[in-house]
C-alpha positions in Angstrom: -49.2 16.5 34.1 -50.1 15.6 30.6 -48.3 18.7 29.3 -44.9 17.1 30.2 -45.6 13.9 28.3 -46.8 14.5 24.8 -49.3 12.1 23.3 -48.0 9.5 20.9 -49.9 9.2 17.7 -49.5 6.4 15.2 -48.0 7.3 11.8 -49.8 6.6 8.6 -48.6 3.5 6.7 -45.6 4.3 4.5 -46.4 4.5 0.8 -44.7 2.5 -1.9 -41.0 3.3 -2.4 -40.0 5.7 -5.2 -39.7 3.8 -8.5 -36.0 4.4 -9.0 -34.7 4.1 -5.4 -33.5 0.5 -5.8 -31.6 1.3 -8.9 -30.1 4.4 -7.2 -28.8 2.2 -4.3 -27.2 -0.2 -6.7 -25.5 2.6 -8.6 -24.2 4.1 -5.3 -22.7 0.7 -4.3 -21.1 0.3 -7.7 -19.7 3.8 -7.5 -18.1 3.1 -4.1 -16.5 -0.1 -5.5 -15.1 1.8 -8.5 -13.7 4.5 -6.3 -12.2 1.9 -3.9 -10.5 0.2 -6.8 -9.1 3.3 -8.4 -7.8 5.0 -5.2 -6.7 2.1 -3.1 -6.4 -1.3 -4.8 -4.8 -0.4 -8.1 -2.0 1.9 -6.8 -1.1 -0.6 -4.1 -0.9 -3.5 -6.6 1.3 -1.3 -8.8 3.7 -0.5 -5.9 3.9 -4.2 -5.0 4.7 -5.2 -8.6 7.4 -2.6 -8.8 9.0 -3.8 -5.5 8.8 -7.4 -6.7 10.6 -6.5 -9.9 13.2 -4.5 -7.9 14.0 -7.5 -5.7 14.1 -9.9 -8.6 16.6 -7.6 -10.4 19.1 -7.2 -7.6 22.7 -8.0 -8.6 26.1 -8.0 -7.1 27.5 -4.4 -7.2 24.1 -2.6 -6.9 23.9 0.2 -4.5 20.7 0.0 -2.4 18.8 1.6 0.5 17.1 -0.5 3.2 13.8 0.2 5.0 15.8 1.4 8.0 17.8 3.8 6.0 21.0 1.8 5.7 22.8 2.3 2.4 25.3 -0.2 1.0 26.6 -2.1 -1.9 25.3 -5.6 -2.7 28.0 -8.2 -2.2 26.0 -11.4 -2.3 22.4 -12.2 -3.3 20.7 -15.4 -2.1 17.0 -16.5 -2.4 15.7 -14.6 0.7 18.8 -12.7 1.9 21.2 -10.1 0.6 24.7 -9.3 2.0 25.5 -5.5 1.9 28.8 -3.9 2.4 28.0 -0.8 4.4 31.6 0.3 5.0 35.1 -1.0 4.3 35.2 -4.6 5.5 31.8 -4.3 7.2 29.2 -6.6 5.7 25.6 -7.0 7.0 23.0 -9.6 6.1 19.5 -8.3 5.3 16.3 -9.9 4.1 15.5 -9.1 0.5 12.2 -7.5 1.5 14.1 -4.9 3.5 15.5 -3.3 0.3 13.3 -0.4 -0.7 15.2 1.3 -3.5 18.3 1.1 -5.6 20.6 4.1 -6.0 22.5 5.2 -9.1 26.0 4.0 -9.4 28.6 6.1 -7.6 26.1 7.5 -5.1 27.9 5.9 -2.1 31.2 7.4 -3.0 29.7 10.8 -3.3 28.3 10.7 0.3 
């Protein structure tokens, strides 16, 4: 029955690691950090900064789009909320963070 169960032999003691393997591991780690920064962190920070500037620059009369796709004209701007006129005599209150973009003047009339 010994042909079904192969014999286990001890391996030889491992030799010393290659001279540059520690440095290669550190370089790989640094490379991953750089790629993470360039592809994920920096673009996200740029988008967040642009959105913050957009919200800080909102004024009465601006035409905007919300995250849900509602378009309207800014009637009133408060610290955390914005009142939008979405149709004649129809005003809705939104959080400022819900505003995702501003539209060029006259866009709502063209729709």
